[in-house]
N, C-alpha and C positions, 0 to 999 in steps of 0.2 A: 277373504282376497274382495283384495279393493279398484275398481278404474277406473280411466279418466276419461269424459267423452267431453267432447272441445264441440263450439256451437250447440250445444241443446234450445234455449235464445235465439232468435232468430232478434236481428236490430230494430224491427217495431216491437215484441213481445216486451225487451230488451228499458225500450222507452216504453213505454205500455206501463210496467212493474215502478220502472221510476218518478213517470207522471203521480201514479196510487201513495207511490212515500210519499210527494211534496202533497200532495191533498190529507195527504194526512199526519203529517204533524206536526200542531199539535192543535189538532186534534186529541177528544178523548175517549180513542181506546186504542193505550195502555196497558199489556202486566208488565211484570219487571224478576227475574228471578228472586226475587228474594222469598218467593215461597216453597219453594227448588228443593230436591232432596237436600241436607248443609252440603253432603261430599261431595256433590256434584264440584260445585264453584266457590265454599272452605275458603278461602282471606279474596279474593275475586271484587272485583270492582262489581254492584251494577249490571245486570242487560238487561233494558228495553227489549221486549216480546210484544210483538200483535199476525196474529192471524190472518190472510188477507180473506174481507167480508164478501169486495165483490166478485159474484158469484163468475160476471166475463169476464173478468181476466182470472181466475181458479181454474175454468176450463178452457183456457188456456196454457197455461203453465203447465196444469196437466194435460191436456193431447202433445204438445209440445215435445215432454217427457218421455211418454207414455213410449216416440214415436223416436226420438232418441237412442234410447233403452229397447226398445223391441220387446214388449209390455198390455198390455189389457189389466188395466186396475180392477177391472168391476169385473169380465174372466177370471179371476187369481182369487177374486174375493179381498182388494185389500182398501189401504186406507188413507188416503193425499189429503196430509192436510203442508198446507204451503202457507209456509209463513215468514215472516220478515223475522233478524234478532239486529237491534244493532248493539256492539258492542264494543263500549269502549278504552277509554287511553285507564294499562291493568287490568280488562278484565277474560277469560279465561273462561273455557271447562276441564273440568282434572278423567284424567283414567281412565270411562268409562265405557264396556262394553255394549254395543248394540244387536245385537244381534237376536236379538228377537227379533227388530225389522228384515225383513229380505231382501228389502230395498230405504236407504236409507240413505240422503245428499245436500252435499250443501251446494249452492252457485254464491262465487258472491259479488257485488255489483260495485264494485266504491267507482266510482264517475275517478277519481285517481287515489294514485297509493304508492306507496315507495315502503321500499323492506324494513327502511325504520313505523312505520303503520304495525306490524308484527301481521297480524291474522297469520300464523302459518298454519298449517294440517296435518298432523300428525299422526300416524295411524300402525296398531303391532299388532302385527302376526300372531294371535293364540295357540297356530303349531308352531312355529324358529320361535321366536317371542326376541328376532326383531325389529327393531322403527327399522319406518320407511317414512319419507316424505313430501 
């Protein structure tokens, strides 16, 4: 089942994440989708990846998500890995199951976005075999 949560990150936390992103743009801290399972990217263009390394920012994001979802990651012994992905033109990830993760989410932080920019999130319920947008 998929749920949508609004306003998970407050404006100040969004600004903090964007400031962090800008501070690492030219730094040697990026990985890529090149090493991903080939079935996930097929002929997709490369995607840049970065695990957030600022522990204060990581804790702020985690706390905000725990509050919005009413979950305690420590209590439920869940792993929390906040990451930044930069999806360029022509990049995508193929259909894949995430049912091994009890919580999995995507937060889009585009300063500007147009429907021609793509970024569509598709979800297929394995029970009903219907696609949802």
